[in-house]
N, C-alpha and C positions, 0 to 999 in steps of 0.2 A: 250356351255361349262362352268360346276360352277368351282371356284376358287380350291376346294375338289378334282376335279380329277385332273385338272393341278400340284394338288397340287404331290398326287401319282403320276404320273407322270415323274416330277421333280425329285422326288424322285428314279425311278426306275430309273432311266437313267445314274447321281449322279452315284449309287450303280454300275451299270454292267462298267461303263467306267471307277471303282478305282479297281472293279475286275480285269478287263481283263487288266487294266495298271501294278497294283500292278502283277499280275500272270507274266504277260508279262516280266514285271524284275525283279521276284527272280529268271527264268525261265531264262535270258541271262543275272543274275548275274552284269549287267551294274554298279551300285553303289559300290558292293564288286570288282569290276576290277579294278575301278577309285580309289578307298581306296586304294588298294593296290598297284597301277603304285603309284600311290603319296607315300606313302612308302617310294617305292622302288626307289625312286625319292631323301628325304629325307636320310633314310641311306645309306652315302657316304662317302667315309674321304676326304672332298675338307672342304674349305677354311666356313664356315658360314653354315651349314647344320647341323641336328641338335644332332649330335652323336660324330663330330671330336675334339670340347675341352677334353671330357669326354675319347674317345680314346688318347689324343694327356698327360692328367694327370687324370686319375682313380679317381673320387672320394671314390668310398669305400675302406677301412680299409683292404689291407694282411696282414695275422699272418702267421708269418714263427716258424713253429716248429719245432727242434732238439732233436732229441731222440738218447744217447749211451747206448753201451752192452759190459757193464765193466766184466773185464773176471776175472772169481774166482777159475779157478785149473791149472794154466800152467804148473805146474812141472809133474799132474797125464797126460796134455796132449800129452808134452811131451816124453809121455814115453806110448803112441797110448790109448790112453782114450781121451771117447766124451766131447769137451771143454764145458763148463757150462758157461753158460751169465744170466747178471743181465740185466733190461732194469731199467736206468736209464734218465729222464729228463719229461717231458718238459724244455727246455731251452729257452724261446719265446722274438721273434722282432718283430716288427714293422717294414713292410717293405716298402719301397717308391717306387714306377716308375712313372717314367714320360719318355717322347719321343722328343729327343732333335735334332739338323740339322733336321727338316723336312722342306725338299722339295718337289716339287707337280712338276711333271712328264710326258711329252709327252701330253697335252693338257689337266689337270685332270684325266687323267688316272690310272694313279701310282703319287706311295710316298712314296720317302725313310726317312728314322727317325733311331736312336741307340737308342733301349731299359737300361738305366738307370735307376739299383739298389741300394739301400742306406737300411741297419740295422739300427735300434733305440733298443737297451735292456731291457724288460719290464720287471722288477723285480717280481710287481706282480700276471703275468703269468707263473713265472718260480718254479722248484723247489728247484734252487740253484745259487747261485754266482758262475761267471761260470770263475770267474777269481781266486777261490777259488777251487770250485769242479775239482780233478783229476779222469784222466777217464785211467787203464786200457787194453790195446787193441795192437793191432797188431799195431807191428812198420811199417807204411805205407812205410816210403821212405827207410829201407834197405830191402825189402820185389819184390820193385821199381828195385832197383841197381844187387839185385842179383839173381833179372830176364834178366836184359837187358845185362849180360855178362855171364849168363849159357850157353855149348855148349864152353866154348875155358877156357882151364885150368889155363891157366899166368892169364887171365883175373880174372875167379873165385878166384884163388889162392891171387892176390894184394886186391882182394877187404876184402877176410877174414883177411887176417894178419891186413886192417886199421879197421875195424866193430871191432876185439879183441883190436887195438890200441885207439880206440873214446874210447870204453866201450859201442858198437852199436849191441843190442838183436835182439830179432827174434820180443820178443813184448817187450813195450815201458809202462810207468807211464805221462801221459800228462795230465793240465788243461784243461779246455771244450775252454775258449780259443783261448787256445795254438793250439788247435788239428783243429780249424775253422778256424781262421783267422792268425793260422802262425809262426812260429814261426822257427829259426836256426839250423838246424838239425848235429851236426856235423860230419856226415858220408859224405853225402852232401856236408859241407865245405872243406873235403879229397876227394870230388870227383870235384870240380867245380878248384879247384888247377890243375888239369890237362885237365877238359875238361868244359872253362869257358861258355861254353851254357847252362850249369846244375845252376838248380838256387840253390841259397845255402836256404833257404826259402820256408819249406812243411806247407798248412796249408788247408784244406777241399776248404774251402770258404775265399782262399788267392786269394787278389786284387781284391775279386768279389762283396768287399763292398766300392759301390760310381764310380763301373766303368761300362762297359753295353758288350754284347757281338758279337758286329761287326754290319756291317750297313746293314740294312734287306728295302729289294722296295719291298711294296706289291702294291694289285689293290685295287684301290678302289672302284671298283665298278659300277662308271660313265658309263662303257659298256657295262655291265651286273652282275645285284644284285646277281647270284650266284658266286658272284668272289670277292666281299664284304669283303677284309680283308684278303686273300689268298696272300701268301710269294712266288712275283717272283725269289726273286735272298737274296741266304746270302755271305757277304762276296765278294758282285761281281759274287758269282757260284750259277747260277739254278739245277746242282745237289751238290753231295757228293763226297768223293775218298775213304772215311772211309772202302766199303766194296766192294766184289765183285761180286757184282751184280747190273744192271741198275735198279734195282728194290729198291731192298736196298740202293742208293744210291738217292734214289729220292728225291724230298723238295713237299711233298706236304699237301695244306691245311695253316689255318693261322699258326699265332708264338702261339692261347693261348687266345686272349684278345679282337678277333672280330670274331665271327660269322655273315653270310650271314639271312636274315631274310627269314620268308617263311618257316622253317625248316618242315621234314620231314620223320614222325617215322621211316622210314624203309631205311633212307641214312646211310652214314658211314659220321663220323664228324672226318676228318682229321687232326692232327694236330704234326709242325715240332717246335720238342724243339731240342738243343742245349749241354742241359746238356745231353743230354742221343745220339748225335750225329744221329739222326733219326726222323721220319715221326711213327707218330702212328697214330691206327685208333679207333675210339671210336662206341658204337653201341647202340641204345634206349633201354633202361630198365625197366622204369616205369612212368608214368604221379605224378607230385608233385607240390606240392600249398610253395610260399613260401612269405612271406609276403604279402599274394594276390594275386601275380601274380601267373599264370598259370606254371607251366616249364616241359622241356622234360628234365628229365635224360636220361643220355651220360657215358657209359661206358667202359673202354676198353672190350675187350672179351680177355680170356684164350687166343689165341690165335694170338695175341700179340707177347708175349713169349711163344710162342710151341719152340718147337724140330723143326728140316727139317725134321724129322720122320713122327710127327702133324703137321703139316703142314710147306710142301715145299718151303714152297713162303720167309723161314726165311733162306732157304739154305745159301742166301748171306748174312747175319750176323755171320755165320761162319768164326773166324780169320784165319783159315787154317782147314782141316775137320778134324786134331785132337782133335783140339782146339773148336769141335763144345759140347755145353754144352745141357741141357735137359731142358725141358720150365719151364719154368718159370724166367732166368734169359739170363743177354745180358750180352756178354764179352766188355765192352769198349774202352779197353784197345788199339785200333786202334787212339781214341782222344782223348788220356791219359799218351801222352809219350811213349808208352810200358809198363806204370805200370801195373798189373795186377788185375785191377778191374774191378768191375761184379757187374750192375745193376738188380734188379729186386723188385718188392711192397713189403711190410715190413713184416716180417713174415717169406718173400717167399709164400704172401696168391697167387695162381694160381697155383703153380707154383706144380714141381710132391715132395709125401712126403717122399722123398729119405732126401731130403733138409732138410726140418722138425727137420727129427729123427734124425741127423745126431750135433745136437744142444742140445742139453737143457737150454729151456730157449724159441725154438720158438712156438706163439702160433697162428697164424692165425687164424681170425676174419675178415670179412665181412664189421662192424661197422667202426672198426677201420682202414684196412687199405686197404681199396676198392678206387680207385682215382675214381671220376665222376665227371660232370657238368652240372646244372642244368641250362635249356637255353628256356626264354618265344620265344616258337615256333615264332609265329606274327614279332617278334621284334632281334629276336636274342639273346639280350642279358644275359649274363650271372648275374643268381640271387643267384648264387652259386655254393663252387666249392672246390674241394680238391684233394690237386694232393701228393699223395705219392709215396717215393721211397726210396729201400732202397739203402748202397751203398757194397759192397760185399768186398772185399779178401779172389783170390786165391790163397792157401799157399798149399804146396805138396811136395815132395825130390827135392833137387836143388843139383845137381851134386857139386863137390867141397865147400859146407859145411855141413861138418858134423853133428851138429849140427840137422837138417833133415831129418837126416838119419832114421826116424821113425817116422815120419810125413804123415800120410793117408791125400792123396786130398782131400780139404776141404771148400767148401767155405763159408769162414768166416765175420760174418757180425760187421760192424762198427760202425754203425748208419743209422739211417730214420730217412727223413724231410715228416713233415708235413706241405703245402704250402694253407694256405685255405682263404675265402673273402664271405661272407655275403654282397646283394644289399645291402646299405642303407634308412636311409629310404627316403629325400628326393629324391635321385631316383627311392626309390621303387613307391613315388607320382606319379615321370612325366612319368612312364612308366604304370602305372596305367590310370592319365589322356589320355595316347595314348592309352591307347589299350579303352577306352571308348568311345573315339571318332570314335575310327577305327571301336565299334563293332554296335551304332548307324545307323553312318553312312554305314557302309555294311548293316545294318535293317533293311534302312530307307524304301523299295518294302516291306518286313510288316509292317511295320505301315501301307503303304496305301492299302496291302489289311484287315488287321485287318480293318480300317476304313468303308474301304466294305465292311467286313461285320456286320460290328455295322449299315451301310445303307441296307442292305438287308435286320435285321432286321426293322428294321422303316419300309421298305419299306414295309413286307411281313406284319405288326402289322396293317399302313392304309389299308392297301387290305379289312383284314379282319373286320375293324371298319366301313368300308363304308360298304362292305358287310351286313352287319348285321342294320348297319341305312335303306337304303335298304328296307330289308326285312318290319320295322318296320312304314314304311310308307306305304309299300302298303299294311300292316293288317289295318291303324286308314283309308283309304280313299275306300274301298273294298265295290260295287253297291249292296242293295236287296232290289227285286220290292214293291210294297205297292200294298194294294187295291182299285179302285175305290172312296169305299166308306168314303176310310180315305185319299184320296187324294179330294174329297170332303170336308170331314169336315175341315180338313186344312186349307184348301184354301177359305171356310164363312169364318172361324174364324179369321184368318189373315187378308183376303183382301176384303170381300165383307158385306153391311152393310144387315137388309131383308129389303122387301118393306113394310112398312106402318107404319114407323119408321122414322119419323123427326130425323133430327141429329140436335145432342144440340150443 
């Protein structure tokens, strides 16, 4: 056997081996399974893991924008007209988040922490000075006190007298700073003399700057990657007590800061948010890309705040059968000390049209008022997010308070927030590097198959060339018979000397 056939056979054997091994690895998903298992071990909330430090102190900047609604036709409204509101904002703050008092529990299967938030005003991203700009809006402390005493003639009469004596009306003008971070309300101060548990100071964000919302216990994902970041307990409880059904009181999902790797488009993402006193769910909407990182966009569907008629599972969020609101609203008074606070999406986005029609100045638009999360499906990392929510006050006729006698039941918008974050460049680069490694390792069997295909091409070329060379050689060495005369002449000429002639 010559060297050329040996080389051809060797190439054929290598080609067959590469193809068999490569296709076998592709079918068995060995490398991909190995890489994903490795990734699941890296993405756990334990000391030294790839994500632990960024979970404790998230590097991407978070911005909190506050938009207020200025009430422009008070007198006409008190006579039964539709309220006219004008949106004012944003007043933007840089939000700093970090987790403190972090403790590992149950052999690193769980971790406890307190989530702290602080806010710093950003003048360059705001429409004005919150210490100067004033907003005319609902007098929330007054409505809270009136709702607290309604049904009692004597208490209502006493509060009505107090309101007149301290000059507390149904509506008030306050600066943005006061509305957000607090001011001493004269009516609350008067009430606190007989009820010391009542705070004198009121503010929509009062005591929330530099504070936490209670102790959380999370699953680390060490035992099951699908539990990564899932809330086990809040303030020591595994269930809430605000609502009227076990389903409504369930604490589901994460706190919105961490999501398990290997996300699926068909799954629901659950988030527990103390601000709403409940868990909500989000569903896949579309594929997006942020700074070169592929992501799935998840958004809350209409069913989250749907009425009990539209979504029977929401019946547990009715404070009482008479206080069941329509689609798009959630009355959160059970966790707001009885205050008639109603949550919704901004401008009643995804809500019943009747709430939009009841207020002049509402214009719901998806691009401005939708809440969404853009998550990288491989790692579960948040690459972009916008959390948007609106605070409203339920105002209506309350017996014992003559000034309310002409009022219609109205969900009155006060302000809405837009809490936004986009992954920073350094974090994006790390995610891209990790995804590249995952892709290369997972697709290594395809590289082997590709190499096998290349070797197959070489093998085919070598076979064709060998066949052509063999055909050419056979043509050059073919046998053709000659006559006896030619043999004799050729033989005499080449080998013999004629007789009788001496040799030289």
